C-alpha positions as CSV (number, residue, x, y, z in Angstrom):
1,M,-2.1,1.4,20.2
2,T,-1.1,-2.3,20.5
3,E,0.4,-4.3,17.5
4,K,-2.8,-6.4,17.6
5,E,-5.1,-3.5,17.5
6,L,-3.0,-1.9,14.4
7,D,-3.2,-5.2,12.8
8,I,-7.1,-5.6,13.1
9,R,-7.4,-2.0,11.9
10,F,-5.2,-2.8,8.9
11,Q,-6.8,-6.0,8.1
12,E,-10.2,-3.9,8.1
13,A,-8.6,-1.3,5.7
14,V,-7.6,-4.1,3.4
15,E,-11.2,-5.6,3.4
16,I,-12.4,-2.2,2.5
17,A,-9.9,-1.7,-0.2
18,S,-10.8,-5.0,-1.8
19,H,-14.1,-4.0,-2.5
20,M,-12.8,-0.9,-4.2
21,S,-12.7,-0.7,-8.1
22,Q,-9.2,0.1,-9.2
23,A,-10.3,2.0,-12.1
24,S,-11.8,4.5,-10.0
25,L,-8.8,5.4,-8.5
26,P,-5.9,7.6,-10.1
27,Q,-2.9,5.6,-11.0
28,D,-0.8,7.7,-8.4
29,E,-3.1,6.7,-5.6
30,Q,-2.9,2.9,-6.7
31,L,0.8,3.2,-6.8
32,R,0.9,4.7,-3.1
33,L,-1.5,2.3,-1.8
34,Y,0.5,-0.5,-3.3
35,A,3.8,0.6,-1.7
36,Y,2.4,0.9,1.7
37,Y,0.6,-2.7,1.3
38,K,3.9,-3.9,0.3
39,Q,6.0,-2.3,3.0
40,A,3.6,-3.1,5.6
41,T,3.1,-6.8,4.7
42,F,7.0,-7.5,3.4
43,G,8.9,-4.6,4.8
44,T,11.8,-3.0,3.1
45,I,12.0,-4.1,-0.8
46,D,14.9,-6.4,-1.6
47,Y,15.5,-5.0,-5.2
48,N,16.2,-7.6,-7.6
49,H,16.0,-6.9,-11.2
50,S,15.1,-9.7,-13.5
51,A,14.7,-10.2,-17.2
52,D,10.9,-10.3,-16.9
53,F,10.9,-6.9,-15.5
54,D,8.4,-4.4,-17.3
55,L,7.4,-1.1,-17.3
56,R,4.4,-1.6,-14.8
57,N,6.5,-3.5,-12.4
58,A,9.3,-0.6,-12.6
59,F,6.7,1.9,-11.5
60,K,5.2,-0.6,-8.6
61,T,9.1,-1.0,-7.6
62,N,9.7,2.5,-7.7
63,A,6.7,3.4,-5.6
64,W,7.9,0.8,-3.0
65,M,11.4,1.9,-3.1
66,Q,10.3,5.6,-2.3
67,I,8.7,4.5,0.9
68,S,11.3,2.0,2.1
69,H,12.6,3.9,5.0
70,L,9.0,3.7,6.6
71,S,8.8,0.9,9.2
72,V,5.9,-1.7,8.8
73,E,3.9,0.1,11.3
74,E,4.3,3.5,9.8
75,A,3.0,1.9,6.4
76,K,0.1,0.2,8.0
77,E,-0.9,3.5,9.7
78,L,-0.4,5.4,6.0
79,Y,-2.4,2.8,4.3
80,I,-5.2,2.8,6.6
81,E,-5.4,6.6,6.7
82,A,-5.5,6.6,2.9
83,I,-8.1,3.8,2.5
84,N,-10.3,5.6,5.0
85,A,-9.9,8.8,3.2
86,I,-10.7,7.2,-0.2
87,A,-13.8,5.4,1.1
88,K,-14.9,8.7,2.7
89,N,-14.8,10.4,-0.5
90,I,-16.7,7.5,-2.5
91,K,-19.7,7.7,-0.2
């Protein structure tokens, strides 16, 4: 698969996700999707602890750090797979 094909599939998954209700997903799934998305779009996290760091952001940062070993391409593939699995279960 080419990089362009992967990017198209990733954008399609992002579009599907944008129509999902966060309230319908368990928090652990939300965090996993967040981490895959951030890794896929920004790459490895550059951790910077700031004064406005709250518990919610701590969980999000932790989720992202746990998958920081993945390449951007791997994160995109995992995001696509996760979104497609969730969408299949919703139907």
